C-alpha positions as CSV (number, residue, x, y, z in Angstrom):
1,M,49.4,23.9,3.7
2,K,49.3,20.5,5.5
3,R,47.3,21.8,8.3
4,S,44.6,23.2,6.0
5,T,44.4,19.9,4.1
6,I,43.9,18.0,7.4
7,I,41.2,20.4,8.5
8,F,39.5,20.2,5.1
9,A,39.6,16.3,5.3
10,L,38.1,16.4,8.8
11,L,35.4,18.7,7.7
12,I,34.5,16.5,4.7
13,S,34.5,13.4,6.9
14,T,32.2,15.1,9.4
15,I,29.8,16.1,6.7
16,T,29.8,12.6,5.1
17,I,29.1,10.9,8.5
18,T,26.3,13.4,9.3
19,F,24.5,12.8,5.9
20,A,25.1,9.0,6.1
21,Q,23.3,8.9,9.5
22,Q,20.2,10.7,8.2
23,P,17.2,8.4,8.2
24,N,15.7,7.5,4.9
25,L,13.0,9.8,3.6
26,P,9.6,8.2,3.9
27,M,7.9,6.7,0.9
28,R,5.0,8.7,-0.5
29,L,1.8,7.1,-2.0
30,T,-0.4,9.2,-4.2
31,T,-3.3,8.9,-6.6
32,S,-4.9,11.4,-9.0
33,A,-8.3,9.7,-8.4
34,F,-9.0,11.7,-5.2
35,A,-7.2,13.8,-2.6
36,D,-5.7,12.2,0.5
37,G,-8.4,12.2,3.1
38,A,-11.2,13.2,0.6
39,L,-14.3,11.4,-0.7
40,I,-13.7,8.5,-3.0
41,P,-15.5,9.0,-6.3
42,L,-18.3,6.5,-7.1
43,K,-16.4,5.0,-10.0
44,Y,-14.0,3.3,-7.5
45,T,-16.8,2.0,-5.2
46,Q,-19.5,-0.6,-5.0
47,A,-21.9,2.2,-5.8
48,S,-20.3,2.7,-9.3
49,P,-22.8,3.7,-12.0
50,T,-21.4,0.9,-14.2
51,G,-22.1,-1.7,-11.5
52,T,-18.4,-2.6,-11.2
53,A,-15.8,-0.7,-9.2
54,V,-12.4,-0.1,-10.7
55,S,-9.3,0.3,-8.7
56,P,-7.7,3.8,-8.7
57,E,-4.3,4.2,-10.1
58,F,-1.5,4.7,-7.5
59,T,2.1,5.9,-7.8
60,W,4.8,6.0,-5.2
61,N,8.2,7.4,-4.8
62,T,11.2,7.6,-2.4
63,V,11.6,3.9,-2.5
64,P,14.1,2.5,0.0
65,T,17.3,1.1,-1.3
66,G,17.1,-2.7,-1.2
67,T,13.4,-3.0,-2.0
68,Q,12.7,-6.4,-3.5
69,S,8.9,-6.2,-3.5
70,F,5.8,-4.2,-2.4
71,V,2.6,-5.1,-0.7
72,L,-0.5,-2.9,-1.1
73,W,-3.3,-3.4,1.4
74,M,-6.7,-1.6,1.3
75,H,-9.0,-2.0,4.3
76,D,-12.0,-0.4,6.0
77,V,-10.8,0.5,9.4
78,D,-14.2,1.5,10.7
79,L,-15.7,-1.9,10.5
80,A,-15.1,-4.4,13.3
81,I,-15.6,-8.1,12.3
82,N,-16.6,-10.7,14.8
83,K,-15.7,-8.5,17.7
84,K,-12.0,-8.8,16.9
85,M,-9.2,-6.6,15.8
86,D,-9.8,-7.6,12.2
87,D,-11.2,-5.0,9.8
88,N,-12.6,-5.3,6.3
89,L,-10.1,-6.5,3.7
90,H,-10.9,-4.8,0.3
91,W,-7.7,-5.5,-1.6
92,L,-4.3,-7.1,-0.9
93,V,-1.7,-7.2,-3.6
94,W,1.7,-8.7,-2.9
95,N,5.0,-9.4,-4.7
96,I,4.6,-6.2,-6.7
97,P,8.1,-6.0,-8.2
98,G,10.6,-3.8,-6.3
99,T,11.3,-1.8,-9.5
100,T,7.6,-0.8,-9.9
101,T,6.5,2.6,-8.8
102,S,2.9,2.6,-9.9
103,L,-0.3,0.5,-10.4
104,P,-2.6,1.5,-13.2
105,E,-6.3,2.3,-12.9
106,N,-8.5,-0.8,-13.2
107,V,-6.1,-3.5,-12.3
108,P,-7.6,-6.7,-13.9
109,A,-9.3,-9.3,-11.7
110,G,-7.4,-12.6,-11.3
111,A,-5.3,-14.2,-8.6
112,Q,-2.0,-13.6,-10.4
113,L,-1.2,-10.4,-12.4
114,A,1.0,-10.1,-15.5
115,D,3.9,-8.8,-13.4
116,G,4.0,-11.8,-11.2
117,S,2.2,-10.2,-8.2
118,Y,-0.9,-11.8,-6.6
119,Q,-4.1,-10.3,-5.2
120,V,-7.2,-11.1,-3.1
121,S,-10.0,-9.4,-1.2
122,N,-12.8,-10.7,1.0
123,A,-15.4,-11.2,-1.7
124,V,-13.7,-11.3,-5.1
125,V,-10.3,-12.0,-6.6
126,G,-9.0,-8.6,-7.0
127,Y,-10.1,-5.1,-6.1
128,R,-13.3,-4.7,-4.1
129,G,-14.4,-1.1,-3.9
130,P,-15.7,0.7,-0.7
131,G,-19.3,-0.1,0.1
132,A,-20.2,1.4,3.5
133,A,-23.9,1.8,4.1
134,A,-25.6,5.1,3.4
135,S,-27.2,5.1,6.8
136,G,-24.0,5.4,8.7
137,P,-21.0,7.7,8.9
138,L,-18.3,8.0,6.3
139,H,-15.8,5.1,6.6
140,H,-12.1,5.5,6.3
141,Y,-10.5,3.3,3.6
142,V,-6.8,3.1,4.1
143,F,-4.4,2.1,1.3
144,E,-1.1,1.1,2.9
145,L,2.0,0.4,0.8
146,F,4.9,-1.6,2.3
147,A,8.4,-1.9,0.8
148,L,10.0,-5.3,1.6
149,D,13.6,-6.5,1.4
150,I,12.3,-9.9,0.2
151,K,9.9,-11.4,-2.3
152,L,7.2,-13.3,-0.4
153,D,6.9,-17.1,-0.9
154,E,3.0,-17.0,-0.9
155,K,0.6,-17.7,-3.8
156,G,-2.6,-17.5,-1.8
157,M,-4.3,-19.8,0.7
158,A,-7.7,-21.4,1.1
159,T,-9.4,-18.1,2.2
160,P,-8.5,-14.5,1.7
161,L,-8.2,-13.9,5.5
162,D,-5.8,-16.9,5.8
163,T,-3.8,-15.4,3.0
164,K,-3.8,-12.0,4.6
165,T,-2.7,-13.5,8.0
166,N,0.1,-15.4,6.3
167,I,1.3,-12.4,4.2
168,F,1.5,-10.3,7.4
169,K,3.5,-13.0,9.2
170,L,5.9,-13.3,6.3
171,M,6.4,-9.5,6.1
172,Q,7.5,-9.3,9.8
173,G,11.2,-8.3,10.0
174,H,11.3,-7.3,6.3
175,I,9.5,-4.0,6.1
176,I,11.9,-1.3,5.1
177,G,9.4,1.4,4.1
178,K,5.8,2.3,4.4
179,A,3.3,4.8,3.0
180,A,-0.4,5.4,3.5
181,Y,-3.3,7.1,1.7
182,I,-6.9,7.6,3.0
183,G,-10.2,7.9,1.2
184,L,-13.7,8.4,2.7
185,F,-16.9,6.8,1.6
186,H,-20.5,5.8,2.3
187,R,-23.1,5.0,-0.2
188,P,-25.2,7.9,-1.5
189,Q,-28.5,8.5,0.3
């Protein structure tokens, strides 16, 4: 009887250690606005029939334990600016509360949102939809979501690019999860 109890205890210990050592499942970012890797509908772009682009809704899951805040970054990776590594910033939202698992469609403009998060883009305060020229190829617009183990001490700097640079510096060493979603766009011919 004792021997079977010891064997059972060892078996349970082995199973527990094995599962404890499994890496966290990756976060997943989704939207019902368009499929991952598909064309972004005009409503969410600078070519919107209303004249104003609205941000798509986003949801995410499999949030890492210990998440204190999120950063959502939207950028056009096909545009090189000033012959540097920089690309085109379309939206940066930081200090999204760690308990949040979605952003609604048409996030209001403004530097600070009701939930305490902040946002910028290169040209407006808030979401700036895709706007690649009709004459070129489709551009890849990447939405990246980062889970952080801290809340960032940043309210925005003199320029959006300074803000982005500082946000990225503050994030280093605090990223505990990441997810991405891609949309394609160029203006209609």
